C-alpha positions in Angstrom: 56.8 113.0 79.6 55.1 115.6 81.7 56.4 117.4 84.8 54.9 116.6 88.3 51.7 118.6 88.9 53.3 121.0 91.3 56.3 121.9 89.1 54.8 124.5 86.7 53.1 126.5 89.5 56.3 126.4 91.7 58.5 127.5 88.8 56.1 130.3 87.7 56.3 131.7 91.3 60.1 131.9 91.3 61.5 135.4 90.9 65.1 134.2 90.2 66.7 132.7 87.2 67.2 128.9 87.2 68.9 126.1 85.3 68.5 122.4 84.9 71.1 119.7 85.5 70.0 116.3 84.2 71.3 112.8 83.4 69.2 112.7 80.3 70.5 113.0 76.7 70.6 116.5 75.2 67.5 115.9 73.1 65.5 114.4 75.9 66.6 117.2 78.3 65.5 119.9 75.8 62.1 118.2 75.3 61.5 117.8 79.0 62.4 121.4 79.9 60.2 122.7 77.1 57.2 121.3 79.1 58.0 123.2 82.3 56.2 126.4 81.3 59.0 128.7 82.1 62.3 129.6 80.4 65.5 128.5 82.1 68.9 130.1 81.7 71.0 126.9 81.5 70.4 123.2 80.7 73.3 120.8 81.4 72.7 117.3 80.2 75.0 114.3 80.9 75.5 114.1 77.1 76.7 117.7 76.8 78.9 117.5 79.9 80.2 114.0 79.5 79.5 113.0 83.1 76.6 111.7 85.1 75.4 113.1 88.4 76.4 112.7 91.2 79.9 113.5 89.7 80.8 117.1 90.4 81.3 118.1 86.7 77.6 118.7 85.7 76.9 120.9 88.8 80.1 122.9 88.3 79.3 123.4 84.6 75.9 124.7 85.4 77.3 127.1 88.0 79.9 128.3 85.5 77.4 128.8 82.7 75.1 130.8 85.1 78.0 132.8 86.4 77.1 132.1 90.0 78.9 130.6 93.0 77.6 127.9 95.3 76.9 130.7 97.9 74.4 132.2 95.4 72.7 128.9 94.6 69.9 126.7 95.9 69.9 123.3 94.2 66.6 121.6 94.1 67.3 117.9 94.2 65.0 115.2 92.9 66.9 112.2 94.1 69.4 111.0 96.7 72.1 111.1 94.0 71.3 114.8 93.4 71.7 115.4 97.1 75.0 113.7 97.2 76.4 115.5 94.1 75.2 119.0 95.1 76.5 118.7 98.6 79.8 117.4 97.3 80.3 120.7 95.4 79.1 122.8 98.4 75.7 123.8 97.2 72.8 124.5 99.5 69.9 122.4 98.6 66.3 121.5 99.0 65.4 117.9 98.3 62.0 117.1 96.8 61.8 113.6 98.3 58.9 112.1 96.4 59.7 108.5 97.1 60.1 106.4 100.2 63.8 107.1 100.4 64.8 107.9 103.9 65.9 111.5 104.5 69.5 112.4 104.7 70.5 114.4 107.8 71.1 118.1 107.0 69.4 119.2 103.8 65.8 120.6 103.9 63.4 118.3 102.3 59.7 117.9 101.5 57.6 115.7 99.3 56.4 118.5 97.0 57.9 121.4 95.3 55.0 123.6 96.6 57.0 123.9 99.9 60.0 125.4 98.1 58.8 128.9 99.1 59.4 128.1 102.8 63.0 127.4 102.0 63.5 130.5 99.8 61.9 132.7 102.6 64.1 131.2 105.3 66.6 133.7 106.8 69.4 131.2 106.5 69.2 128.1 104.3 70.2 124.8 105.9 73.2 123.2 104.4 75.8 120.4 104.9 78.8 119.4 103.0 80.3 115.9 102.5 83.8 115.0 101.6 
């Protein structure tokens, strides 16, 4: 299991702390994040939290463990389910839409993580909430 080619470079360029929220088991999550090339503050797995995304619990646990609010967070989503869950808890997000899934109106998206910097440099991050 290796990260997408653009992930290590994008993470290395970040000047902010970050965490991981995943539906993997705890052991698989730790193995996967060890290959990212950068230390993260928090890793929340479905096994550790007892809930799968897009349920709000994993996102809220990550926010709590990082001691940040949704207004201080940019969630980088990897799937339509991530988009749904992050928006449900009020997070601003950037969707790395690598598949042929149609975009969802509202959140910024791109097909590579290399474009993350354009979102981080934006004066106001686009957002949308859903009930």
